C-alpha positions as CSV (number, residue, x, y, z in Angstrom):
1,M,129.7,144.6,0.2
2,A,132.6,143.7,1.9
3,P,133.2,139.9,-0.4
4,L,133.2,142.4,-3.2
5,V,135.8,145.3,-2.9
6,P,138.4,146.2,-3.7
7,D,138.4,143.0,-5.9
8,I,135.1,142.8,-8.0
9,I,134.1,146.4,-7.2
10,G,136.6,149.3,-7.2
11,N,137.0,151.9,-4.5
12,E,135.3,154.7,-6.2
13,F,132.4,152.6,-7.8
14,N,131.4,151.3,-4.2
15,F,130.2,154.8,-3.7
16,V,128.4,154.6,-6.8
17,V,126.8,151.3,-5.8
18,A,126.1,152.4,-2.3
19,L,124.1,155.8,-3.7
20,I,121.9,153.2,-5.3
21,I,121.7,150.7,-2.6
22,G,120.6,153.6,-0.7
23,V,117.9,155.0,-3.0
24,A,116.8,150.9,-3.3
25,F,116.4,150.8,0.5
26,G,114.4,154.3,0.8
27,F,111.9,153.0,-1.5
28,I,111.3,149.9,0.3
29,L,111.1,151.7,3.6
30,E,108.3,154.0,1.8
31,Q,106.6,151.0,0.1
32,A,106.6,148.9,3.3
33,G,104.7,152.6,4.7
34,F,107.3,153.5,7.4
35,S,107.3,156.5,6.6
36,T,104.0,157.0,8.3
37,S,104.3,157.7,12.4
38,K,101.3,156.1,13.4
39,K,102.2,152.5,11.5
40,L,106.0,152.8,13.3
41,V,104.4,153.8,16.7
42,G,102.3,150.9,16.6
43,L,105.2,148.6,18.2
44,F,104.9,150.4,21.2
45,Y,101.2,150.2,21.8
46,G,100.5,146.9,20.2
47,Y,98.2,147.7,17.3
48,D,100.6,146.9,14.6
49,F,104.0,145.1,14.7
50,T,105.5,145.4,11.1
51,V,108.9,147.2,12.5
52,L,109.2,144.3,14.5
53,R,108.7,142.1,11.9
54,V,110.7,143.7,8.7
55,F,113.7,144.4,11.3
56,F,113.4,141.1,12.7
57,T,113.4,139.6,8.8
58,A,117.0,142.0,7.9
59,G,118.7,141.0,11.0
60,I,118.1,137.3,9.9
61,T,118.7,137.5,6.5
62,A,121.6,139.5,7.0
63,M,123.0,137.2,9.7
64,F,122.2,133.7,7.8
65,G,124.0,135.6,5.0
66,V,127.2,136.0,6.6
67,I,127.3,132.8,8.1
68,L,126.6,131.3,4.3
69,L,129.4,133.9,3.1
70,G,131.9,132.9,5.8
71,H,131.5,129.0,5.5
72,F,132.5,129.4,1.6
73,G,135.4,131.5,2.2
74,L,133.8,134.6,0.2
75,L,133.3,136.9,3.2
76,D,136.6,137.5,5.4
77,L,134.8,138.0,9.1
78,N,138.1,139.3,10.2
79,I,137.6,142.6,8.5
80,I,134.2,143.2,9.3
81,Y,133.9,146.3,12.0
82,I,132.3,145.1,15.2
83,N,131.5,148.5,17.0
84,P,132.7,148.3,20.0
85,T,130.3,148.1,23.7
86,F,130.2,150.5,25.9
87,L,127.2,149.3,28.4
88,W,126.3,152.7,30.1
89,S,126.3,154.7,27.1
90,A,124.4,152.1,25.5
91,I,121.7,151.6,28.0
92,V,121.2,155.5,28.2
93,G,121.5,155.8,24.6
94,G,119.0,153.3,24.3
95,L,116.5,154.7,26.4
96,I,116.9,158.2,24.6
97,M,116.3,156.6,21.2
98,G,113.4,154.5,22.5
99,L,111.6,157.7,23.9
100,G,112.3,159.6,21.0
101,F,110.9,156.9,18.8
102,V,107.5,156.9,21.1
103,I,107.1,160.8,21.1
104,G,108.3,161.5,17.6
105,G,107.0,158.6,15.8
106,F,110.1,157.7,13.6
107,C,114.0,157.0,14.2
108,P,117.0,158.3,12.5
109,G,116.4,156.5,8.9
110,T,112.9,156.4,8.4
111,S,112.9,160.4,9.5
112,V,115.0,161.1,6.8
113,C,112.6,158.8,4.3
114,A,109.5,160.7,5.5
115,A,111.2,164.0,5.1
116,A,112.1,162.9,1.7
117,I,108.6,162.7,0.7
118,G,107.4,166.0,2.5
119,K,106.3,164.7,6.0
120,I,106.5,168.3,8.0
121,D,106.6,166.1,11.3
122,A,109.5,164.0,10.2
123,M,111.5,167.4,9.3
124,I,111.2,168.6,12.8
125,F,112.1,165.3,14.0
126,I,115.5,165.5,12.1
127,F,115.7,168.9,13.6
128,G,115.9,168.0,16.8
129,S,117.8,165.2,16.2
130,V,120.6,168.0,14.8
131,I,120.2,169.6,18.3
132,G,120.3,166.6,20.2
133,V,123.7,165.9,18.4
134,F,125.2,169.6,18.5
135,I,124.3,169.9,22.0
136,F,126.1,166.0,22.7
137,A,129.4,167.1,20.6
138,E,129.7,170.5,22.4
139,G,129.1,168.7,25.7
140,Y,131.6,166.1,25.2
141,P,133.7,166.9,28.0
142,A,131.0,166.8,30.1
143,F,129.7,163.2,28.7
144,E,133.3,161.4,28.1
145,G,133.4,159.5,31.4
146,L,129.7,157.7,31.1
147,Y,130.0,157.5,27.1
148,K,133.5,155.7,27.6
149,A,132.3,154.0,30.8
150,A,132.4,149.7,31.2
151,S,134.1,149.5,28.0
152,W,133.2,145.7,26.8
153,G,135.4,146.0,23.2
154,N,134.0,144.4,20.0
155,V,131.6,142.1,21.3
156,R,129.9,139.6,19.7
157,V,127.0,137.7,21.4
158,F,127.3,134.1,20.5
159,E,130.8,134.4,22.0
160,S,130.1,136.2,25.0
161,L,127.4,133.0,25.6
162,G,130.0,130.7,25.0
163,I,128.1,129.4,22.2
164,S,128.9,128.0,18.4
165,Q,127.8,130.5,15.5
166,G,125.6,127.9,14.6
167,L,123.2,127.7,17.4
168,F,123.0,131.3,18.3
169,G,121.8,131.6,14.4
170,F,119.3,129.1,15.1
171,L,118.5,130.6,18.1
172,M,117.5,133.5,16.7
173,I,115.5,132.3,13.8
174,F,113.5,130.3,16.9
175,I,112.7,133.6,18.5
176,A,111.9,135.5,15.2
177,V,109.6,133.0,14.4
178,A,107.9,132.8,17.7
179,A,107.7,136.4,17.8
180,F,106.1,136.9,14.4
181,L,102.9,134.4,16.3
182,V,102.8,136.2,19.5
183,T,102.6,139.6,18.2
184,T,99.8,138.6,15.8
185,Y,98.1,137.6,18.5
186,I,98.5,140.7,20.2
187,E,97.2,142.5,17.3
188,K,94.4,140.9,16.8
189,R,93.4,141.0,21.3
190,V,94.5,144.6,20.5
191,N,92.7,145.6,17.3
192,G,89.7,142.9,17.5
193,A,90.6,141.5,14.3
194,E,93.0,140.1,11.8
195,N,95.8,142.7,10.4
196,P,94.2,142.9,7.1
197,E,97.5,143.3,5.6
198,L,98.4,139.3,6.3
199,L,98.1,136.7,4.2
200,P,96.6,133.3,5.2
201,N,98.0,131.8,8.1
202,K,98.9,128.4,5.9
203,L,101.2,130.4,3.9
204,Y,102.7,132.0,7.3
205,Y,103.4,128.5,9.1
206,R,104.6,127.4,5.8
207,L,107.4,130.4,5.8
208,A,108.0,129.7,9.7
209,A,108.8,126.0,8.8
210,I,111.4,127.3,6.2
211,A,112.6,129.8,8.5
212,V,113.4,126.7,11.2
213,L,115.0,125.0,8.6
214,I,117.0,127.3,7.5
215,G,118.0,127.7,11.2
216,V,118.9,124.0,11.2
217,T,121.2,124.1,7.7
218,A,123.1,126.7,10.1
219,F,124.6,123.9,12.2
220,A,126.2,122.4,8.8
221,L,127.7,126.0,7.8
222,P,130.4,126.3,10.3
223,D,132.6,129.6,9.5
224,K,135.3,128.2,7.1
225,Q,137.9,130.1,8.7
226,Q,137.7,128.8,11.9
227,V,137.0,125.0,10.8
228,I,140.8,125.5,9.1
229,L,142.4,127.0,12.3
230,N,141.0,123.9,14.3
231,G,142.3,121.6,11.7
232,S,145.6,123.4,12.1
233,S,145.8,123.1,15.8
234,N,144.8,119.2,15.3
235,P,148.3,117.0,16.0
236,D,146.3,113.9,14.6
237,I,145.3,115.8,11.2
238,I,148.6,117.6,11.0
239,A,150.7,114.1,11.4
240,S,148.2,112.4,8.6
241,Y,148.6,115.3,6.0
242,H,151.3,115.5,2.8
243,F,153.6,118.3,3.4
244,N,155.8,119.3,0.1
245,L,159.3,119.3,1.4
246,M,162.5,121.8,0.7
247,T,165.5,121.1,2.1
248,S,168.2,123.4,4.2
249,D,170.6,123.0,1.1
250,E,168.2,123.9,-1.9
251,L,166.6,126.8,-0.2
252,A,170.4,127.8,0.1
253,Y,171.5,127.2,-2.9
254,R,167.8,128.9,-4.3
255,L,169.2,131.8,-2.1
256,I,172.7,132.4,-3.2
257,D,171.2,132.0,-7.0
258,D,168.9,135.1,-6.4
259,D,165.9,132.6,-7.4
260,N,163.1,134.9,-8.1
261,S,160.3,131.3,-8.8
262,I,160.4,130.9,-4.5
263,R,158.9,133.2,-2.0
264,I,159.4,133.1,1.6
265,F,157.0,133.2,4.3
266,D,158.2,133.9,7.9
267,M,155.9,132.5,10.5
268,R,157.7,134.1,13.7
269,T,157.0,136.6,15.6
270,K,157.9,139.6,14.6
271,E,160.8,140.3,17.5
272,S,162.5,136.8,16.4
273,Y,161.9,138.6,12.8
274,K,163.6,141.7,13.1
275,E,166.4,139.9,15.2
276,F,167.3,137.0,12.3
277,S,166.0,136.8,9.0
278,L,166.7,135.1,5.7
279,P,167.1,137.7,2.6
280,K,163.8,138.1,0.4
281,S,162.1,136.8,3.4
282,E,158.6,138.0,4.5
283,N,157.0,138.2,8.3
284,V,153.4,137.1,8.0
285,T,150.7,135.9,10.4
286,R,147.9,133.3,10.7
287,D,145.4,136.0,10.4
288,F,147.0,137.2,7.0
289,L,147.0,133.2,5.7
290,I,143.1,132.7,6.7
291,G,142.3,136.2,5.2
292,K,141.2,137.6,2.3
293,D,144.8,139.8,2.5
294,A,146.6,136.0,1.1
295,N,144.7,135.6,-2.2
296,K,146.8,137.8,-4.4
297,P,150.4,136.8,-2.9
298,L,149.5,133.2,-2.7
299,S,148.0,133.3,-6.0
300,L,150.9,133.8,-8.5
301,K,151.8,131.1,-11.0
302,N,154.9,129.1,-11.6
303,I,155.9,130.6,-7.6
304,K,157.0,127.8,-4.9
305,Y,155.9,129.4,-1.4
306,V,157.9,128.4,1.7
307,F,157.2,128.6,5.0
308,I,159.5,128.8,7.5
309,A,159.6,129.2,11.4
310,D,162.0,127.5,14.2
311,N,160.4,123.8,13.6
312,E,158.8,122.1,11.6
313,T,155.3,122.0,13.5
314,E,154.7,125.4,13.0
315,E,155.2,125.3,9.5
316,K,153.2,122.1,8.9
317,E,150.3,124.4,10.6
318,A,150.9,127.6,8.5
319,A,151.2,124.9,5.3
320,Y,147.8,123.0,6.0
321,I,146.0,126.5,6.6
322,A,147.3,128.0,2.8
323,S,146.6,124.1,1.4
324,E,143.0,124.4,2.8
325,R,142.3,127.6,1.6
326,G,143.2,126.1,-1.8
327,F,146.2,127.5,-2.8
328,E,149.1,125.2,-4.4
329,N,153.0,124.9,-4.6
330,I,153.0,125.4,-0.5
331,F,156.7,123.7,0.9
332,I,158.0,123.6,4.4
333,L,161.5,124.2,5.1
334,Q,163.0,120.5,6.5
335,G,163.9,120.7,9.9
336,G,162.8,124.4,10.4
337,L,165.4,127.6,10.8
338,N,167.2,125.2,13.4
339,E,168.3,122.9,10.9
340,F,168.8,125.6,8.0
341,R,171.2,127.2,11.1
342,N,173.0,124.2,11.9
343,D,173.6,122.9,8.0
344,I,174.3,125.8,6.3
345,L,174.9,129.3,8.8
346,N,176.6,127.6,11.3
347,F,178.3,124.3,9.3
348,K,181.4,122.7,10.0
349,M,183.1,120.3,8.3
350,P,183.0,116.6,10.2
351,E,186.3,115.4,10.7
352,R,186.2,112.1,9.1
353,T,186.2,110.4,5.8
354,L,183.5,111.5,3.0
355,T,182.0,109.9,0.4
356,R,182.0,111.9,-3.0
357,R,178.7,112.8,-2.6
358,E,179.2,114.3,0.7
359,E,182.2,115.8,-0.5
360,D,180.3,118.1,-3.3
361,T,177.4,118.4,-0.3
362,Y,179.5,120.0,2.4
363,R,181.5,122.2,-0.4
364,F,178.5,123.4,-0.9
365,R,177.4,124.2,2.5
366,T,181.1,125.8,3.5
367,K,180.5,128.0,0.4
368,A,176.7,128.4,1.7
369,S,178.2,129.4,5.4
370,V,179.9,132.2,3.6
371,V,177.6,133.7,1.1
372,I,174.6,133.8,3.1
373,P,175.3,135.7,5.8
374,K,176.4,138.4,4.1
375,L,173.1,138.3,1.8
376,I,171.2,138.5,5.3
377,E,173.7,141.4,6.4
378,D,172.9,143.2,3.0
379,A,169.4,142.5,2.9
380,K,169.0,144.7,6.6
381,K,170.6,147.1,4.8
382,Q,167.3,147.6,2.1
383,P,163.8,148.7,2.9
384,G,161.9,145.3,4.0
385,S,158.7,144.4,2.0
386,E,155.5,144.7,3.6
387,T,152.6,142.5,2.9
388,K,149.9,145.2,2.4
389,K,146.8,144.2,4.7
390,T,143.6,145.5,4.8
391,K,141.8,147.5,7.1
392,R,138.4,147.0,8.9
393,V,136.3,149.8,7.7
394,V,135.0,151.7,10.4
395,G,130.9,152.5,10.4
396,G,127.7,150.9,11.2
397,C,124.5,151.9,12.2
């Protein structure tokens, strides 16, 4: 429910929705026969591959859903928690899990489903699982070395393989279709007849064709966030893009006037921001602009958003990201902070005859070169404002 919480579904109501989904999930598992150990272990003996079909279907549906939601900007992939990979503990745990599945006839989820309808063997399986959890918890100091060995971090398979997300999605769907065909053949050979639960083959061939078509469309649905980030790093795209400019004089005037109709986003590093920052500015990053955290602060009415950095190039890259995400009233500081320092903070009156317009401009800059440094010093004494950031929710199956 990541696209919905907390913007559409509140954090409290989220638990109610989760309960409803959990009950529905258990009902579907039971109706699919997953409360029967014979059907579950049929995967290992070759006479029933319902488990493989269901989990492959669920995985492919979830995968394509993530790709689809990411393409349309409805899902911020940056806040999806990815369980860290510890290689050796994953291998050992997988072996224990698989062995327990074959011997006990259940996995943790299906055992709870079966126990809920009164299956004694499932209750015994759950009791054994609790004992295993207790042994691991009490013996953790002895297991810690193995548990944390070969840490690979938050791994995404397509990145490890060096391929695109779309290609990986297509390959997974192709593998799923192939697995369905192969397992159907194996079932027929082991049982001596086709599985009576299966529908006519023509229907499955049509479904397979639809699945392959969906896999092909994955190529046309790249992650919108990544597309925007790639565009912001392309000099040709940036050069052809139109940006609204705000001059140093205008920004200085608005700062002196304490104008609440502007909001300043400083795109520099935290170190540079702490060393020097303009009053009422906020230090943000590209990740902030590309994620869901930017939705509210960049959607206020009658506000001009000014992106500042040491130079225009960095400002344009940030403004491009915000504009491509659909935010309006985006401005960049002409010449960047380097020009602002020269024209305002370190201004020196030129030793030549000035035009009337120059006299007015330079008179203002002389005043601003005194007032704005004081505003900067006063701002340092005030507690800085910090943009709210959504944290990844730790979890996973």
